[in-house]
N, C-alpha and C positions, 0 to 999 in steps of 0.2 A: 474199345480202341478200333479205328478204321482199318480196313483191309491193307490200306497203305502202311499205316503204322504199324501193324502187326506184321507185315513184311520186313520193313527196316529192323524191326526188333530182330527177328529170325535171323537176318543178317548179321547183326551185331553178334549173335550168339554165335554164328557160325566162326566169326573172327577169334572171338573170345576163347573157342575150343580148340585154336589149331595152335600151332607151333610155328607160326608164319614170322619170317625175317620181317615181315609188313607190321606186324600188330602193333608195336612200340611205336615207330615212327607216326602213323597213323594219327596218334593222340596229339600230335602236333597240330594238326589241322582244327580250322576253324569246326564248330557241332554240324553244320550242313554238309560242307565237304568232307568231314569224317564220314558221316552216314551215307555220303555217296560211294565213298572208297568202298565201306564195308559191302556195298551192295554191288560193286564191281568185283570184290573179292569173293562173294559167295558164289557168283556166278563161275567165275574162274576155279574156285574149289570144286564145286558140282561137277563142272564138264571135266576136270582131271580125275575125279573120283570115279566117273563111269568108264573112262579109259583104263582105269588102273584096277579095276575090280578084279576079281578072280574067275568072273565067268567066261565063258567061249568066247571067242573073239567075235563071231558073228552077232551073238546076242549083244554084245557090248557096242558093236556098230549100230545095232538097230535101237539101242537106247540112246544113242548119240543122235540118231536120225528123230526120234521121238522128242527127245530135249530140241534139237533144232527147230522142228515144226512148231514146239510151244512157244519157242522164242518168237518164230514168226506170227503167230497169233497173237502174242502179247503185244509186240511192235504194232500190230494193225488194230490195238485197242481191245482186244479179248484175254486177259490175263487169267489165268488158271493154275498157278502156282505159288508156293511160298516166297520164292526168290523174287520172280519175275516182274512183280508190281513193282518194288522199289527200285529194280533194275532199269525198267521202263522209265520210272519218274526221272532217274538219273541221266539217262540218255537224252531225255527230253528237255530236262533243265538245262544242260552243258553242252547240248548239240553233239555229242558224241557220233560219230559215221557208224551207221550199222555194221556196215562191212567191218569194222573191226571185231565185232563180236562174232561175227561169222567165220572170220579168219583165224579166231580160237580155236572154235570146232573143229576146222580144216586142219590145223596143226595137231590137235590131241588125236583126231582119229588117223593121221598119218603115223602115229606112234602104235598103232595097232599091227601095223605090220613090221618085218624085219626092213630096216633101212640102212643102206649103205650110201655114204655121202662119198663122191670121188674127190672133190673140191671143197674147199673153202666158200666159194660162192654158192654152192648148193646147201652148205650148212647155215650160212647166213638167211637165205631163203627160210628154212625151217625154224630158225631163231627168230625171224621176222615174227611167223603165224605164232609162235608160241609165247614169246616176250614182248618183242618191238610193239606189237599193238597195244599190250597191257600198257607200255609206257606212253602211248600216243594217246589211249583213252585217258590216262592219269593226267597230262599236261591239260587235256580240255576240262578236266574237273578243278584243277589247281588253278586255273587260268595262265594265258600265257601271251605274248605280245610278239606276232608277226610270225610268218611261217618259217623264218629261221630258226624256230624253236624244235620245229618237227625232227630234221637230222639228225641233231644230238639225243634226241628223244629215240630214235630209231636206235642209233649206236648204243645207248644205255642198255635198252633192252637186250641187244646182243652181248653186252659187257656182263649183265647181269647171268643170261643164260651159259655162257660160257664159262663163268664160275661155277655155276651149279653142274655143267657136265664135266669138268676136270674135279671137283668135289665127289661126283658119284661115279666115277671112273669104274671103281673096282664093282659096286652094287649092279650098274648097269652092265657091265662085261660079263656079270654072273647070269643075266637074263636075257643075255643076246643081243643087248643093245650097244652096239659101238656107234656113238656120234662123231670123234673124230674124224677128217678127212683122209681118204686112202692115200693122197697125195703127201699127206706128212708123215705118214707111216713109211714111204717109201724114201721119202727125203733123208728120215734116218736109219733106213735097214731094220724098221722094227715092225711088227705085225700087229693085226688083231688078235691072232692066235697068243702071240707073246702076253699081250695083254689079259686076255682069258686065263693064261696060266700065271699071271701075276709076276712077270719077270720083270725085275727093276736093275737093270743092268745100265751101263753107259748109254746105251743108244736110248733107253726109256728114259733117263735124265736129261738127255740132250732134247728129246720130243718136249718132255714137259717144259724146258726151259724154253723153248720156242713158244709152244702154247701159251705161257705165262707172259712173256714179253708182247706177243698179239693180243692177249686180253689188257694187259697194262696199257697198251695204246689205244685201244676202244675206251677205255677208262677216261684217260686224257681228253679222247675227243667229246667223250658223252659229258664232261664237267661244265662245257660250253652253255648247257642248258640253263644251267641256274641263272644266267644272264638275260633270259627271255621269259622267266618266269614272273606271273604276279607274286608279290611279296608273300600271300598266303601260302603259296607253293615253296618258298625257300627253304624252311626248316625240314617240311618232311622229305625233299629232296635229298637234301644234306644228310639227313639221318639215314634214308635207304641207300642212299651212295656210299656212306661210310660202312653199314653193315654189311653189305657184299663185298666192297672193298676189302675189308677186313677179313673177309674168307679167304681171298684170293692172297692177301699177304700171310694168313697162315699157311696155307698150301707152300708158298715161297720159304715162308721159316723151317717147313718140314723138308725141303729141298725136293719138292713134287711128290714126296710119299703119301700117298692118298690111301696105301693099302694097309699099313700098320693099326692104324685106328681111325675111327671117322672123323672127317672134318666138321668141326660146328661151332657155333658160337653160343655160350650158357645164356640164360635167361638174364643173369646181371650185367654181363657184358652188355647185351642189347639194350637192357635198361639205361646202362651207362651211357651207351653212345647217343640214345636219344634226350637223356637228361643234358649232356655236353653240348649238344646242338642247342637245347632250349636257352641253357644258359649264357650263350656265346654270343 
C-alpha cells in the first residue's frame, strides 16, 4: 500500500470511529469525493482534539503550532504525517484554498482562551473560522457552479454552528464557555451567570426563542446552496442539512430546554435521514 493510500485509509478509520453527524451523509458521495471528505474530516477532528485535550493551555497552543507547521511543510511537498498526505492530495485535486485550513486552526486556537462575544457579528466571525470554512471546503469537493454558491455555504456553516452552540449550552457553560452574544443576554435581561446556574425562567425561554428563530432564518438562507451544487453534492448536502436541522427542531420541540437531558440524534435516526435522501 502506498503512503497516499495508507493515509486515505487512516482518515477513513478516523471517520468510522467517530460519532460524527457527517459519517452517514458521506456515504452518499461517489467514492473519490467520499475519500476526500474523509481526509478533510480527519484534519478537522485532529485539530479539534488538540484544542480539546486535557493538557495545559500553553501545551495545546504549542501542539497546534506544530500541527500548523506540519501542514505548511506538507502543502510545500514534504508530508510527514498519517493524515496530511490524503489532505494535501484532496486540496490539490479540488483546488481548496489553503486559507480555509489555516482559518480552522485560528478558530480552534481562539477556543483556548475564554471568549466573550459582545455582538452577533463577533460570533459570526468565530463561526466562520470553525464552521463556514468547512462548508466552503466541502463545496469545492462536491462541485459547484459559480461564486453564488459561496454565500449560502457560509450561512450553512453558521447555521450548523449555531445549532451546536444551542445544543451544548449546558456543557459549555459548565466549562466557562459562553458563546451567545452579550447583546442577546441584555435584550432579555438574562445573564451568563444565570445560564451557568441553569436558570430556566421566562427570560431564558425568550432568549432561546430568539436564538432558534435566528438559526431558522440561517437555515432558510443556507438551503439555496442546493441550487448551485454539482449533482454529486445534492444528496450529501441534503442529508447533512436534514441532520442538523433535525437537531434544531428537537431543541424547539423541548421548548429550548437543553438542560434536562442531552440533545442528540440516535444512530438509527441518522441512518434513516441518509436512507430517506438516498431514496427520494
